[in-house]
C-alpha positions in Angstrom: 25.6 44.7 33.5 28.9 43.0 32.5 26.9 40.1 31.0 25.5 42.5 28.4 28.8 43.2 26.7 29.4 41.1 23.6 31.7 41.0 20.5 28.7 41.5 18.2 25.0 42.2 18.7 22.6 40.8 16.0 19.4 42.7 15.8 16.6 40.6 14.2 15.9 36.8 14.3 14.9 36.0 10.8 17.0 33.8 8.4 19.7 36.5 8.1 20.0 37.0 11.8 20.1 33.3 12.6 22.7 32.6 9.9 24.8 35.5 11.2 24.6 34.0 14.7 25.7 30.7 13.5 28.7 32.1 11.6 29.6 34.4 14.5 29.6 31.4 16.8 31.8 29.4 14.4 34.2 32.3 14.5 34.3 32.1 18.3 32.7 35.4 18.8 30.6 36.2 21.8 27.3 37.0 20.0 23.8 37.8 21.2 20.8 37.8 18.9 17.9 40.1 19.9 14.4 39.2 18.5 11.1 40.5 19.8 9.3 37.2 19.1 9.9 33.7 18.2 13.0 33.4 15.9 12.2 32.8 12.2 11.0 36.1 10.8 8.8 35.8 7.8 9.4 32.0 7.6 6.9 31.7 10.5 4.2 33.1 8.1 5.3 30.9 5.2 3.5 27.6 4.8 5.9 26.0 2.3 9.4 26.9 1.2 10.5 25.4 -2.2 13.4 27.6 -3.2 15.9 26.9 -0.4 18.8 24.6 -1.5 18.7 21.1 0.0 14.9 21.1 0.6 12.6 20.3 -2.3 9.8 21.5 0.1 9.9 22.4 3.7 7.5 24.2 6.1 8.6 27.7 6.9 8.3 27.2 10.7 10.2 23.9 10.5 13.0 25.6 8.6 13.1 28.4 11.1 13.3 25.9 14.0 16.3 24.2 12.2 18.1 27.5 11.7 17.5 28.4 15.4 18.9 25.1 16.6 21.9 25.5 14.3 22.7 29.0 15.6 22.3 27.9 19.2 24.5 24.8 18.7 27.4 27.2 17.9 26.7 29.3 21.0 24.6 32.2 19.9 22.7 33.7 22.8 19.2 34.3 21.6 17.1 36.6 23.8 13.5 37.8 23.4 13.9 41.6 23.4 12.2 44.4 21.5 15.0 46.7 20.2 14.1 50.4 20.3 17.3 52.0 19.1 20.9 51.5 18.1 23.3 54.2 19.2 27.0 54.6 18.3 29.0 55.9 21.3 32.0 58.2 21.3 34.4 55.4 21.6 33.1 53.8 18.4 31.2 51.0 20.2 27.4 50.6 20.2 24.6 50.6 22.7 21.4 48.8 21.7 18.5 49.9 23.8 15.4 47.7 24.4 11.9 48.2 25.7 12.7 46.1 28.8 15.2 48.8 29.9 18.1 46.5 29.2 21.0 47.9 27.2 23.4 45.7 25.2 26.9 46.8 24.3 29.3 45.7 21.6 31.9 47.1 19.1 29.9 45.7 16.2 26.3 45.3 15.3 24.7 43.3 12.5 21.3 44.7 11.7 19.0 42.0 10.2 15.6 43.5 11.3 14.1 43.2 7.9 11.0 45.2 7.2 7.2 45.0 7.0 5.1 44.7 3.8 2.3 47.3 4.0 -1.0 45.6 4.6 -4.4 46.4 3.1 -5.9 46.0 6.5 -9.1 44.4 5.3 -11.1 41.6 6.8 -9.7 38.2 5.9 -6.2 39.4 5.0 -4.5 38.0 8.1 -6.7 35.0 8.2 -5.6 33.9 4.7 -2.0 35.0 4.9 0.0 32.0 3.7 -3.2 30.4 2.5 -3.8 32.5 -0.6 -2.6 35.9 0.5 1.1 36.7 -0.2 3.5 39.6 -0.3 6.2 37.9 -2.4 5.6 36.7 -6.0 9.0 35.0 -6.3 8.4 33.1 -3.0 4.9 31.9 -3.6 3.9 32.3 -7.3 4.6 28.6 -8.1 1.9 27.6 -5.7 -0.8 29.0 -8.0 -0.1 27.2 -11.3 -3.2 27.4 -13.5 -5.2 29.4 -11.0 -6.7 32.9 -10.9 -4.5 35.4 -9.3 -5.2 39.0 -8.1 -2.4 41.6 -7.6 -3.2 44.7 -5.6 -1.3 47.9 -6.3 -0.2 50.2 -9.1 3.5 50.9 -8.6 6.6 49.3 -10.1 6.5 46.3 -7.8 2.8 45.5 -8.3 2.9 45.8 -12.1 6.2 44.0 -12.6 5.2 41.2 -10.2 1.8 40.8 -12.0 3.7 40.2 -15.2 6.0 37.7 -13.5 3.0 35.8 -12.1 1.5 35.2 -15.5 4.1 32.4 -15.9 2.1 30.5 -13.3 -1.5 31.8 -13.2 -4.1 31.1 -15.8 -5.3 34.8 -15.4 -3.9 37.7 -13.4 -6.0 40.7 -12.4 -4.4 43.9 -11.3 -6.6 45.8 -8.9 -5.7 49.5 -8.6 -7.4 52.4 -6.7 -6.7 54.9 -9.5 -7.3 55.2 -13.2 -3.6 55.0 -14.1 -0.5 53.2 -12.8 2.4 54.9 -11.0 4.8 52.2 -12.4 7.4 53.3 -15.0 6.2 53.3 -18.6 8.3 50.4 -19.8 6.9 48.1 -17.0 3.4 49.3 -17.8 3.7 48.5 -21.5 5.1 45.1 -20.8 2.2 44.2 -18.4 -0.6 45.8 -20.5 0.6 43.9 -23.5 0.4 40.6 -21.7 -2.8 38.8 -22.8 -3.1 37.1 -19.4 -3.3 40.4 -17.5 -6.5 42.3 -17.0 -6.6 45.6 -15.0 -9.5 46.5 -12.7 -9.3 50.3 -12.4 -10.6 52.6 -9.7 -11.2 49.7 -7.4 -10.4 48.7 -3.8 -10.5 45.4 -2.0 -13.2 45.4 0.7 -12.6 41.9 2.1 -11.1 38.5 1.4 -13.2 35.4 1.7 -12.6 31.7 1.6 -12.8 28.5 3.6 -10.6 26.0 5.4 -8.7 25.3 2.2 -7.8 28.9 1.7 -8.7 32.1 -0.2 -11.6 31.8 -2.7 -12.6 35.3 -3.7 -12.3 39.0 -3.1 -15.1 41.5 -2.5 -14.4 44.7 -4.5 -15.8 48.2 -4.6 -15.6 50.6 -7.5 -14.5 53.9 -6.1 -16.2 55.9 -8.8 -19.6 54.3 -9.0 -19.7 52.6 -5.6 -20.7 49.3 -7.2 -19.7 46.2 -5.4 -18.6 43.0 -7.1 -16.9 39.6 -6.4 -13.7 38.4 -8.0 -13.0 34.7 -7.9 -9.3 34.3 -7.0 -7.3 31.7 -5.0 -4.3 33.9 -4.8 -4.0 37.6 -3.8 -0.6 39.3 -3.9 -0.4 42.7 -2.2 2.2 45.2 -3.3 1.3 48.5 -1.9 4.6 49.2 -0.1 7.4 47.9 2.1 8.9 49.6 5.1 12.5 48.6 6.0 13.2 48.7 9.7 16.2 51.0 9.2 14.8 53.6 11.6 16.3 51.7 14.5 19.6 53.3 13.8 19.6 56.6 15.7 21.9 58.6 13.5 22.2 59.2 9.8 23.2 56.1 7.8 23.4 56.1 4.0 20.2 54.7 2.4 18.4 54.8 -0.9 15.1 56.6 -1.6 13.1 53.7 -0.1 15.0 53.7 3.2 17.0 50.6 2.4 20.5 50.6 3.8 23.4 50.9 1.4 26.4 48.7 2.2 29.8 47.9 0.8 30.9 44.4 -0.3 31.4 43.4 3.3 27.9 44.4 4.3 29.2 47.4 6.3 27.0 50.5 6.2 28.3 54.1 6.2 28.7 53.8 10.0 31.9 51.8 10.9 31.1 48.7 12.8 27.4 48.6 11.7 26.6 45.9 9.2 23.3 45.1 7.5 22.0 41.9 6.0 18.8 40.7 4.5 15.6 42.5 3.5 16.5 46.0 4.8 19.6 46.2 2.6 19.4 47.8 -0.8 19.7 45.0 -3.4 18.0 43.4 -6.4 16.0 40.7 -4.7 14.9 39.7 -1.2 14.9 35.9 -0.7 15.9 33.5 2.1 18.9 32.6 0.1 20.1 36.2 -0.4 19.4 36.9 3.3 21.7 34.1 4.5 24.3 35.0 1.9 24.4 38.6 3.2 24.6 37.3 6.7 27.5 35.0 6.0 29.5 37.8 4.5 28.6 40.2 7.4 29.5 37.8 10.2 32.9 36.9 8.6 33.5 40.7 8.0 32.8 41.4 11.6 35.6 39.0 12.6 38.0 40.9 10.4 36.6 44.3 11.6 37.2 43.3 15.3 40.7 42.1 14.5 41.4 45.4 12.8 39.9 47.4 15.6 42.1 45.6 18.2 45.3 45.9 16.2 44.7 49.3 14.7 45.7 47.8 11.3 43.2 47.7 8.5 42.3 44.2 7.4 
């Protein structure tokens, strides 16, 4: 059991977690990173990354492998574990429980478990993920220059990202299940006034079809008439929700209306010793660059927090 006591436990092995591990190692902290699968997070589902400094273009899995090697080079102990809960104990330290029955203990935790975009759950969605199907306009919009793009959803994210995607696509269709948007009025007016955008109301996506090169078209159904149609599109961006994995914290922690954790400028949450970085933190944008920036701050802040905890003097 003594081997499961660390200076810091990093929960999540995406870019934020791997960067936190690298910086924790550089700070001579005994760190363990717990990830339920292969380290890399959403990078593993990204065919190309073109917005990470130093790489004009790099494969997502290749970048993930480089980040993993970098973290391990500085001593981060990466373990394949499915975290079920993070508990703060009476002495102010943390117990991180896993589905294997193994508990990990540390005075500090950096939570980088990200979140999960809500899927349409239709045939072809998983098959063409990264080959036409995306959940991030900023990440992937540039791959669809001059092409026909579909956006699924009707909230702020869907309508705002559809407007953003018109800078790349020749035409952008917004597919929405209802006859009016849930997006705020100002966002709606901007999108509806864009000549490149056309809205397909009262409609759902039945399936996504394509070939070895990627997505080619969507099969649609009008929910009022039952009529089916086909929309030619090589890109489909799905914005029907995102669920941050903040529920792993088994006590109240301050968050916004969407469940994203609120932190201070050191990435510490409302629970002393619990830090958050990456996609589950409340912030303007969620990119690989912002994730590693958060993680850098969090890891360095952990060093100072542990020093303060040992000395009893605030740093």
